[in-house]
PyMOL Python script that loads the backbone (N, CA, C, O; Angstrom):
from pymol import cmd

cmd.read_pdbstr("""\
ATOM      1  N   UNK A   1      -0.537 -19.961 -14.733  1.00  0.00           N
ATOM      2  CA  UNK A   1      -0.513 -18.518 -14.708  1.00  0.00           C
ATOM      3  C   UNK A   1       0.888 -18.048 -15.108  1.00  0.00           C
ATOM      4  O   UNK A   1       1.891 -18.511 -14.565  1.00  0.00           O
ATOM      5  N   UNK A   2       0.936 -17.130 -16.057  1.00  0.00           N
ATOM      6  CA  UNK A   2       2.206 -16.597 -16.535  1.00  0.00           C
ATOM      7  C   UNK A   2       2.685 -15.448 -15.654  1.00  0.00           C
ATOM      8  O   UNK A   2       1.890 -14.683 -15.109  1.00  0.00           O
ATOM      9  N   UNK A   3       3.979 -15.352 -15.533  1.00  0.00           N
ATOM     10  CA  UNK A   3       4.575 -14.235 -14.797  1.00  0.00           C
ATOM     11  C   UNK A   3       4.404 -12.964 -15.614  1.00  0.00           C
ATOM     12  O   UNK A   3       4.417 -13.024 -16.843  1.00  0.00           O
ATOM     13  N   UNK A   4       4.244 -11.816 -14.966  1.00  0.00           N
ATOM     14  CA  UNK A   4       4.137 -10.561 -15.724  1.00  0.00           C
ATOM     15  C   UNK A   4       5.409 -10.298 -16.506  1.00  0.00           C
ATOM     16  O   UNK A   4       6.510 -10.612 -16.053  1.00  0.00           O
ATOM     17  N   UNK A   5       5.244  -9.719 -17.682  1.00  0.00           N
ATOM     18  CA  UNK A   5       6.389  -9.431 -18.535  1.00  0.00           C
ATOM     19  C   UNK A   5       6.631  -7.931 -18.542  1.00  0.00           C
ATOM     20  O   UNK A   5       5.700  -7.141 -18.700  1.00  0.00           O
ATOM     21  N   UNK A   6       7.875  -7.552 -18.370  1.00  0.00           N
ATOM     22  CA  UNK A   6       8.245  -6.148 -18.355  1.00  0.00           C
ATOM     23  C   UNK A   6       9.252  -5.885 -19.455  1.00  0.00           C
ATOM     24  O   UNK A   6      10.095  -6.727 -19.763  1.00  0.00           O
ATOM     25  N   UNK A   7       9.153  -4.728 -20.030  1.00  0.00           N
ATOM     26  CA  UNK A   7      10.133  -4.325 -21.031  1.00  0.00           C
ATOM     27  C   UNK A   7      10.904  -3.122 -20.495  1.00  0.00           C
ATOM     28  O   UNK A   7      10.534  -2.533 -19.479  1.00  0.00           O
ATOM     29  N   UNK A   8      11.958  -2.775 -21.178  1.00  0.00           N
ATOM     30  CA  UNK A   8      12.760  -1.623 -20.776  1.00  0.00           C
ATOM     31  C   UNK A   8      11.904  -0.361 -20.790  1.00  0.00           C
ATOM     32  O   UNK A   8      12.113   0.534 -19.970  1.00  0.00           O
ATOM     33  N   UNK A   9      10.942  -0.275 -21.709  1.00  0.00           N
ATOM     34  CA  UNK A   9      10.080   0.894 -21.791  1.00  0.00           C
ATOM     35  C   UNK A   9       9.195   1.018 -20.555  1.00  0.00           C
ATOM     36  O   UNK A   9       8.800   2.127 -20.196  1.00  0.00           O
ATOM     37  N   UNK A  10       8.873  -0.104 -19.893  1.00  0.00           N
ATOM     38  CA  UNK A  10       8.033  -0.080 -18.696  1.00  0.00           C
ATOM     39  C   UNK A  10       8.774   0.448 -17.476  1.00  0.00           C
ATOM     40  O   UNK A  10       8.148   0.911 -16.522  1.00  0.00           O
ATOM     41  N   UNK A  11      10.082   0.383 -17.499  1.00  0.00           N
ATOM     42  CA  UNK A  11      10.878   0.763 -16.335  1.00  0.00           C
ATOM     43  C   UNK A  11      11.199   2.246 -16.383  1.00  0.00           C
ATOM     44  O   UNK A  11      11.624   2.767 -17.414  1.00  0.00           O
ATOM     45  N   UNK A  12      10.992   2.912 -15.271  1.00  0.00           N
ATOM     46  CA  UNK A  12      11.350   4.319 -15.170  1.00  0.00           C
ATOM     47  C   UNK A  12      12.801   4.404 -14.723  1.00  0.00           C
ATOM     48  O   UNK A  12      13.159   3.914 -13.652  1.00  0.00           O
ATOM     49  N   UNK A  13      13.623   5.020 -15.540  1.00  0.00           N
ATOM     50  CA  UNK A  13      15.035   5.147 -15.209  1.00  0.00           C
ATOM     51  C   UNK A  13      15.224   6.407 -14.374  1.00  0.00           C
ATOM     52  O   UNK A  13      14.659   7.459 -14.675  1.00  0.00           O
ATOM     53  N   UNK A  14      16.013   6.286 -13.339  1.00  0.00           N
ATOM     54  CA  UNK A  14      16.242   7.411 -12.451  1.00  0.00           C
ATOM     55  C   UNK A  14      17.725   7.491 -12.118  1.00  0.00           C
ATOM     56  O   UNK A  14      18.440   6.489 -12.152  1.00  0.00           O
ATOM     57  N   UNK A  15      18.160   8.659 -11.805  1.00  0.00           N
ATOM     58  CA  UNK A  15      19.557   8.885 -11.428  1.00  0.00           C
ATOM     59  C   UNK A  15      19.703   9.002  -9.913  1.00  0.00           C
ATOM     60  O   UNK A  15      20.793   9.266  -9.405  1.00  0.00           O
ATOM     61  N   UNK A  16      18.583   8.800  -9.188  1.00  0.00           N
ATOM     62  CA  UNK A  16      18.585   8.993  -7.743  1.00  0.00           C
ATOM     63  C   UNK A  16      17.942   7.810  -7.043  1.00  0.00           C
ATOM     64  O   UNK A  16      16.901   7.314  -7.474  1.00  0.00           O
ATOM     65  N   UNK A  17      18.560   7.361  -5.969  1.00  0.00           N
ATOM     66  CA  UNK A  17      17.959   6.395  -5.057  1.00  0.00           C
ATOM     67  C   UNK A  17      17.604   7.147  -3.786  1.00  0.00           C
ATOM     68  O   UNK A  17      18.156   8.214  -3.516  1.00  0.00           O
ATOM     69  N   UNK A  18      16.687   6.595  -3.006  1.00  0.00           N
ATOM     70  CA  UNK A  18      16.271   7.229  -1.755  1.00  0.00           C
ATOM     71  C   UNK A  18      16.624   6.305  -0.613  1.00  0.00           C
ATOM     72  O   UNK A  18      16.209   5.147  -0.581  1.00  0.00           O
ATOM     73  N   UNK A  19      17.402   6.833   0.332  1.00  0.00           N
ATOM     74  CA  UNK A  19      17.874   6.049   1.468  1.00  0.00           C
ATOM     75  C   UNK A  19      17.087   6.435   2.715  1.00  0.00           C
ATOM     76  O   UNK A  19      16.967   7.613   3.050  1.00  0.00           O
ATOM     77  N   UNK A  20      16.552   5.420   3.396  1.00  0.00           N
ATOM     78  CA  UNK A  20      15.896   5.616   4.684  1.00  0.00           C
ATOM     79  C   UNK A  20      16.755   4.941   5.738  1.00  0.00           C
ATOM     80  O   UNK A  20      17.114   3.771   5.607  1.00  0.00           O
ATOM     81  N   UNK A  21      17.079   5.687   6.781  1.00  0.00           N
ATOM     82  CA  UNK A  21      17.905   5.148   7.856  1.00  0.00           C
ATOM     83  C   UNK A  21      17.197   5.323   9.196  1.00  0.00           C
ATOM     84  O   UNK A  21      16.639   6.382   9.485  1.00  0.00           O
ATOM     85  N   UNK A  22      17.229   4.278  10.000  1.00  0.00           N
ATOM     86  CA  UNK A  22      16.758   4.369  11.373  1.00  0.00           C
ATOM     87  C   UNK A  22      17.961   4.742  12.222  1.00  0.00           C
ATOM     88  O   UNK A  22      18.991   4.068  12.186  1.00  0.00           O
ATOM     89  N   UNK A  23      17.826   5.816  12.981  1.00  0.00           N
ATOM     90  CA  UNK A  23      18.944   6.331  13.765  1.00  0.00           C
ATOM     91  C   UNK A  23      18.583   6.291  15.246  1.00  0.00           C
ATOM     92  O   UNK A  23      17.497   6.712  15.646  1.00  0.00           O
ATOM     93  N   UNK A  24      19.507   5.781  16.049  1.00  0.00           N
ATOM     94  CA  UNK A  24      19.338   5.753  17.502  1.00  0.00           C
ATOM     95  C   UNK A  24      20.659   6.174  18.135  1.00  0.00           C
ATOM     96  O   UNK A  24      21.701   5.575  17.868  1.00  0.00           O
ATOM     97  N   UNK A  25      20.611   7.208  18.975  1.00  0.00           N
ATOM     98  CA  UNK A  25      21.799   7.729  19.654  1.00  0.00           C
ATOM     99  C   UNK A  25      22.918   8.062  18.664  1.00  0.00           C
ATOM    100  O   UNK A  25      24.096   7.820  18.928  1.00  0.00           O
ATOM    101  N   UNK A  26      22.520   8.622  17.516  1.00  0.00           N
ATOM    102  CA  UNK A  26      23.501   9.028  16.522  1.00  0.00           C
ATOM    103  C   UNK A  26      24.074   7.902  15.680  1.00  0.00           C
ATOM    104  O   UNK A  26      24.919   8.146  14.818  1.00  0.00           O
ATOM    105  N   UNK A  27      23.630   6.673  15.912  1.00  0.00           N
ATOM    106  CA  UNK A  27      24.124   5.516  15.156  1.00  0.00           C
ATOM    107  C   UNK A  27      23.027   4.991  14.226  1.00  0.00           C
ATOM    108  O   UNK A  27      21.861   4.917  14.612  1.00  0.00           O
ATOM    109  N   UNK A  28      23.406   4.634  13.019  1.00  0.00           N
ATOM    110  CA  UNK A  28      22.460   4.047  12.070  1.00  0.00           C
ATOM    111  C   UNK A  28      22.218   2.595  12.465  1.00  0.00           C
ATOM    112  O   UNK A  28      23.155   1.799  12.536  1.00  0.00           O
ATOM    113  N   UNK A  29      20.952   2.254  12.723  1.00  0.00           N
ATOM    114  CA  UNK A  29      20.592   0.889  13.116  1.00  0.00           C
ATOM    115  C   UNK A  29      20.128   0.061  11.924  1.00  0.00           C
ATOM    116  O   UNK A  29      20.460  -1.119  11.813  1.00  0.00           O
ATOM    117  N   UNK A  30      19.366   0.680  11.040  1.00  0.00           N
ATOM    118  CA  UNK A  30      18.871  -0.013   9.848  1.00  0.00           C
ATOM    119  C   UNK A  30      18.894   0.944   8.678  1.00  0.00           C
ATOM    120  O   UNK A  30      18.784   2.160   8.838  1.00  0.00           O
ATOM    121  N   UNK A  31      19.040   0.360   7.480  1.00  0.00           N
ATOM    122  CA  UNK A  31      19.097   1.165   6.269  1.00  0.00           C
ATOM    123  C   UNK A  31      18.334   0.449   5.162  1.00  0.00           C
ATOM    124  O   UNK A  31      18.485  -0.758   4.973  1.00  0.00           O
ATOM    125  N   UNK A  32      17.510   1.202   4.432  1.00  0.00           N
ATOM    126  CA  UNK A  32      16.744   0.660   3.318  1.00  0.00           C
ATOM    127  C   UNK A  32      16.876   1.613   2.134  1.00  0.00           C
ATOM    128  O   UNK A  32      16.921   2.831   2.310  1.00  0.00           O
ATOM    129  N   UNK A  33      16.938   1.050   0.928  1.00  0.00           N
ATOM    130  CA  UNK A  33      17.055   1.852  -0.288  1.00  0.00           C
ATOM    131  C   UNK A  33      15.797   1.669  -1.127  1.00  0.00           C
ATOM    132  O   UNK A  33      15.246   0.572  -1.212  1.00  0.00           O
ATOM    133  N   UNK A  34      15.347   2.773  -1.751  1.00  0.00           N
ATOM    134  CA  UNK A  34      14.144   2.758  -2.582  1.00  0.00           C
ATOM    135  C   UNK A  34      14.430   3.462  -3.895  1.00  0.00           C
ATOM    136  O   UNK A  34      15.289   4.340  -3.977  1.00  0.00           O
ATOM    137  N   UNK A  35      13.685   3.055  -4.931  1.00  0.00           N
ATOM    138  CA  UNK A  35      13.868   3.641  -6.255  1.00  0.00           C
ATOM    139  C   UNK A  35      13.253   5.029  -6.372  1.00  0.00           C
ATOM    140  O   UNK A  35      13.763   5.875  -7.107  1.00  0.00           O
ATOM    141  N   UNK A  36      12.154   5.269  -5.649  1.00  0.00           N
ATOM    142  CA  UNK A  36      11.478   6.556  -5.760  1.00  0.00           C
ATOM    143  C   UNK A  36      11.241   7.155  -4.379  1.00  0.00           C
ATOM    144  O   UNK A  36      11.212   6.451  -3.369  1.00  0.00           O
ATOM    145  N   UNK A  37      11.076   8.460  -4.364  1.00  0.00           N
ATOM    146  CA  UNK A  37      10.784   9.157  -3.112  1.00  0.00           C
ATOM    147  C   UNK A  37       9.433   8.698  -2.556  1.00  0.00           C
ATOM    148  O   UNK A  37       9.266   8.576  -1.343  1.00  0.00           O
ATOM    149  N   UNK A  38       8.477   8.447  -3.446  1.00  0.00           N
ATOM    150  CA  UNK A  38       7.157   8.008  -3.012  1.00  0.00           C
ATOM    151  C   UNK A  38       7.225   6.669  -2.270  1.00  0.00           C
ATOM    152  O   UNK A  38       6.563   6.493  -1.247  1.00  0.00           O
ATOM    153  N   UNK A  39       8.020   5.729  -2.782  1.00  0.00           N
ATOM    154  CA  UNK A  39       8.181   4.435  -2.109  1.00  0.00           C
ATOM    155  C   UNK A  39       8.788   4.627  -0.720  1.00  0.00           C
ATOM    156  O   UNK A  39       8.358   3.995   0.244  1.00  0.00           O
ATOM    157  N   UNK A  40       9.777   5.492  -0.625  1.00  0.00           N
ATOM    158  CA  UNK A  40      10.427   5.751   0.660  1.00  0.00           C
ATOM    159  C   UNK A  40       9.460   6.395   1.638  1.00  0.00           C
ATOM    160  O   UNK A  40       9.453   6.047   2.819  1.00  0.00           O
ATOM    161  N   UNK A  41       8.641   7.332   1.163  1.00  0.00           N
ATOM    162  CA  UNK A  41       7.682   8.002   2.038  1.00  0.00           C
ATOM    163  C   UNK A  41       6.600   7.048   2.532  1.00  0.00           C
ATOM    164  O   UNK A  41       6.187   7.129   3.689  1.00  0.00           O
ATOM    165  N   UNK A  42       6.139   6.149   1.672  1.00  0.00           N
ATOM    166  CA  UNK A  42       5.153   5.142   2.085  1.00  0.00           C
ATOM    167  C   UNK A  42       5.756   4.252   3.170  1.00  0.00           C
ATOM    168  O   UNK A  42       5.103   3.964   4.173  1.00  0.00           O
ATOM    169  N   UNK A  43       6.981   3.824   2.973  1.00  0.00           N
ATOM    170  CA  UNK A  43       7.668   2.999   3.963  1.00  0.00           C
ATOM    171  C   UNK A  43       7.770   3.733   5.301  1.00  0.00           C
ATOM    172  O   UNK A  43       7.484   3.158   6.352  1.00  0.00           O
ATOM    173  N   UNK A  44       8.179   5.002   5.260  1.00  0.00           N
ATOM    174  CA  UNK A  44       8.325   5.773   6.494  1.00  0.00           C
ATOM    175  C   UNK A  44       6.985   5.948   7.208  1.00  0.00           C
ATOM    176  O   UNK A  44       6.925   5.853   8.434  1.00  0.00           O
ATOM    177  N   UNK A  45       5.919   6.199   6.463  1.00  0.00           N
ATOM    178  CA  UNK A  45       4.593   6.316   7.087  1.00  0.00           C
ATOM    179  C   UNK A  45       4.213   5.029   7.798  1.00  0.00           C
ATOM    180  O   UNK A  45       3.699   5.061   8.916  1.00  0.00           O
ATOM    181  N   UNK A  46       4.467   3.892   7.151  1.00  0.00           N
ATOM    182  CA  UNK A  46       4.155   2.600   7.768  1.00  0.00           C
ATOM    183  C   UNK A  46       4.995   2.371   9.017  1.00  0.00           C
ATOM    184  O   UNK A  46       4.484   1.881  10.024  1.00  0.00           O
ATOM    185  N   UNK A  47       6.268   2.716   8.963  1.00  0.00           N
ATOM    186  CA  UNK A  47       7.143   2.516  10.120  1.00  0.00           C
ATOM    187  C   UNK A  47       6.740   3.430  11.276  1.00  0.00           C
ATOM    188  O   UNK A  47       6.786   3.014  12.434  1.00  0.00           O
ATOM    189  N   UNK A  48       6.349   4.660  10.979  1.00  0.00           N
ATOM    190  CA  UNK A  48       5.932   5.590  12.032  1.00  0.00           C
ATOM    191  C   UNK A  48       4.629   5.148  12.688  1.00  0.00           C
ATOM    192  O   UNK A  48       4.418   5.412  13.871  1.00  0.00           O
ATOM    193  N   UNK A  49       3.751   4.478  11.938  1.00  0.00           N
ATOM    194  CA  UNK A  49       2.525   3.939  12.522  1.00  0.00           C
ATOM    195  C   UNK A  49       2.853   2.762  13.427  1.00  0.00           C
ATOM    196  O   UNK A  49       2.256   2.605  14.492  1.00  0.00           O
ATOM    197  N   UNK A  50       3.790   1.948  13.009  1.00  0.00           N
ATOM    198  CA  UNK A  50       4.166   0.749  13.754  1.00  0.00           C
ATOM    199  C   UNK A  50       4.983   1.077  15.006  1.00  0.00           C
ATOM    200  O   UNK A  50       4.752   0.515  16.077  1.00  0.00           O
ATOM    201  N   UNK A  51       5.932   1.986  14.856  1.00  0.00           N
ATOM    202  CA  UNK A  51       6.826   2.334  15.973  1.00  0.00           C
ATOM    203  C   UNK A  51       7.081   3.847  15.951  1.00  0.00           C
ATOM    204  O   UNK A  51       8.115   4.292  15.451  1.00  0.00           O
ATOM    205  N   UNK A  52       6.145   4.636  16.488  1.00  0.00           N
ATOM    206  CA  UNK A  52       6.268   6.097  16.396  1.00  0.00           C
ATOM    207  C   UNK A  52       7.433   6.683  17.194  1.00  0.00           C
ATOM    208  O   UNK A  52       7.794   7.842  16.988  1.00  0.00           O
ATOM    209  N   UNK A  53       8.020   5.913  18.088  1.00  0.00           N
ATOM    210  CA  UNK A  53       9.119   6.432  18.900  1.00  0.00           C
ATOM    211  C   UNK A  53      10.483   6.319  18.227  1.00  0.00           C
ATOM    212  O   UNK A  53      11.477   6.808  18.765  1.00  0.00           O
ATOM    213  N   UNK A  54      10.546   5.683  17.059  1.00  0.00           N
ATOM    214  CA  UNK A  54      11.819   5.546  16.348  1.00  0.00           C
ATOM    215  C   UNK A  54      12.031   6.739  15.422  1.00  0.00           C
ATOM    216  O   UNK A  54      11.082   7.274  14.849  1.00  0.00           O
ATOM    217  N   UNK A  55      13.280   7.141  15.286  1.00  0.00           N
ATOM    218  CA  UNK A  55      13.622   8.259  14.412  1.00  0.00           C
ATOM    219  C   UNK A  55      14.142   7.714  13.085  1.00  0.00           C
ATOM    220  O   UNK A  55      15.054   6.887  13.054  1.00  0.00           O
ATOM    221  N   UNK A  56      13.552   8.187  11.997  1.00  0.00           N
ATOM    222  CA  UNK A  56      13.976   7.808  10.647  1.00  0.00           C
ATOM    223  C   UNK A  56      14.362   9.059   9.887  1.00  0.00           C
ATOM    224  O   UNK A  56      13.760  10.117  10.067  1.00  0.00           O
ATOM    225  N   UNK A  57      15.364   8.935   9.037  1.00  0.00           N
ATOM    226  CA  UNK A  57      15.685  10.039   8.140  1.00  0.00           C
ATOM    227  C   UNK A  57      15.686   9.507   6.712  1.00  0.00           C
ATOM    228  O   UNK A  57      15.966   8.334   6.465  1.00  0.00           O
ATOM    229  N   UNK A  58      15.368  10.395   5.787  1.00  0.00           N
ATOM    230  CA  UNK A  58      15.323  10.042   4.370  1.00  0.00           C
ATOM    231  C   UNK A  58      16.201  11.031   3.624  1.00  0.00           C
ATOM    232  O   UNK A  58      16.197  12.229   3.908  1.00  0.00           O
ATOM    233  N   UNK A  59      16.957  10.504   2.662  1.00  0.00           N
ATOM    234  CA  UNK A  59      17.795  11.393   1.867  1.00  0.00           C
ATOM    235  C   UNK A  59      18.012  10.828   0.472  1.00  0.00           C
ATOM    236  O   UNK A  59      18.085   9.612   0.293  1.00  0.00           O
ATOM    237  N   UNK A  60      18.115  11.716  -0.520  1.00  0.00           N
ATOM    238  CA  UNK A  60      18.406  11.265  -1.883  1.00  0.00           C
ATOM    239  C   UNK A  60      19.885  10.920  -2.007  1.00  0.00           C
ATOM    240  O   UNK A  60      20.742  11.580  -1.421  1.00  0.00           O
ATOM    241  N   UNK A  61      20.165   9.882  -2.775  1.00  0.00           N
ATOM    242  CA  UNK A  61      21.539   9.451  -3.036  1.00  0.00           C
ATOM    243  C   UNK A  61      21.719   9.372  -4.552  1.00  0.00           C
ATOM    244  O   UNK A  61      20.939   8.706  -5.234  1.00  0.00           O
ATOM    245  N   UNK A  62      22.721  10.033  -5.071  1.00  0.00           N
ATOM    246  CA  UNK A  62      23.003   9.959  -6.507  1.00  0.00           C
ATOM    247  C   UNK A  62      23.407   8.527  -6.853  1.00  0.00           C
ATOM    248  O   UNK A  62      24.238   7.927  -6.171  1.00  0.00           O
ATOM    249  N   UNK A  63      22.822   7.996  -7.900  1.00  0.00           N
ATOM    250  CA  UNK A  63      23.098   6.617  -8.308  1.00  0.00           C
ATOM    251  C   UNK A  63      24.579   6.394  -8.545  1.00  0.00           C
ATOM    252  O   UNK A  63      25.089   5.312  -8.255  1.00  0.00           O
ATOM    253  N   UNK A  64      25.270   7.374  -9.055  1.00  0.00           N
ATOM    254  CA  UNK A  64      26.707   7.212  -9.325  1.00  0.00           C
ATOM    255  C   UNK A  64      27.514   7.058  -8.044  1.00  0.00           C
ATOM    256  O   UNK A  64      28.658   6.606  -8.090  1.00  0.00           O
ATOM    257  N   UNK A  65      26.931   7.432  -6.879  1.00  0.00           N
ATOM    258  CA  UNK A  65      27.614   7.264  -5.602  1.00  0.00           C
ATOM    259  C   UNK A  65      27.486   5.838  -5.070  1.00  0.00           C
ATOM    260  O   UNK A  65      28.215   5.440  -4.162  1.00  0.00           O
ATOM    261  N   UNK A  66      26.538   5.057  -5.651  1.00  0.00           N
ATOM    262  CA  UNK A  66      26.283   3.691  -5.197  1.00  0.00           C
ATOM    263  C   UNK A  66      27.017   2.687  -6.069  1.00  0.00           C
ATOM    264  O   UNK A  66      27.650   1.759  -5.565  1.00  0.00           O
ATOM    265  N   UNK A  67      26.930   2.878  -7.388  1.00  0.00           N
ATOM    266  CA  UNK A  67      27.591   1.958  -8.325  1.00  0.00           C
ATOM    267  C   UNK A  67      28.620   2.722  -9.146  1.00  0.00           C
ATOM    268  O   UNK A  67      28.491   3.927  -9.364  1.00  0.00           O
ATOM    269  N   UNK A  68      29.630   2.011  -9.590  1.00  0.00           N
ATOM    270  CA  UNK A  68      30.684   2.631 -10.420  1.00  0.00           C
ATOM    271  C   UNK A  68      30.121   2.974 -11.765  1.00  0.00           C
ATOM    272  O   UNK A  68      30.836   3.503 -12.616  1.00  0.00           O
TER     273      UNK A  68
END
""", "prot")
cmd.dss("prot")
cmd.show_as("cartoon", "prot")
cmd.util.cbc("prot")
cmd.orient("prot")
């Protein structure tokens, strides 16, 4: 079985990453980065089903703030 092949045309280029942070008592406990808002929202829905008592926040991050 061959691995799927991707080209540059298949990749959606974005200038924004989406950061999800788990916050407890004002401190960030865990942090995850996603390419799209939809991916981040799916992750948050799954986490809220698994542990509804945890607080998560989501925010857009400009790509230029992550890499030079």
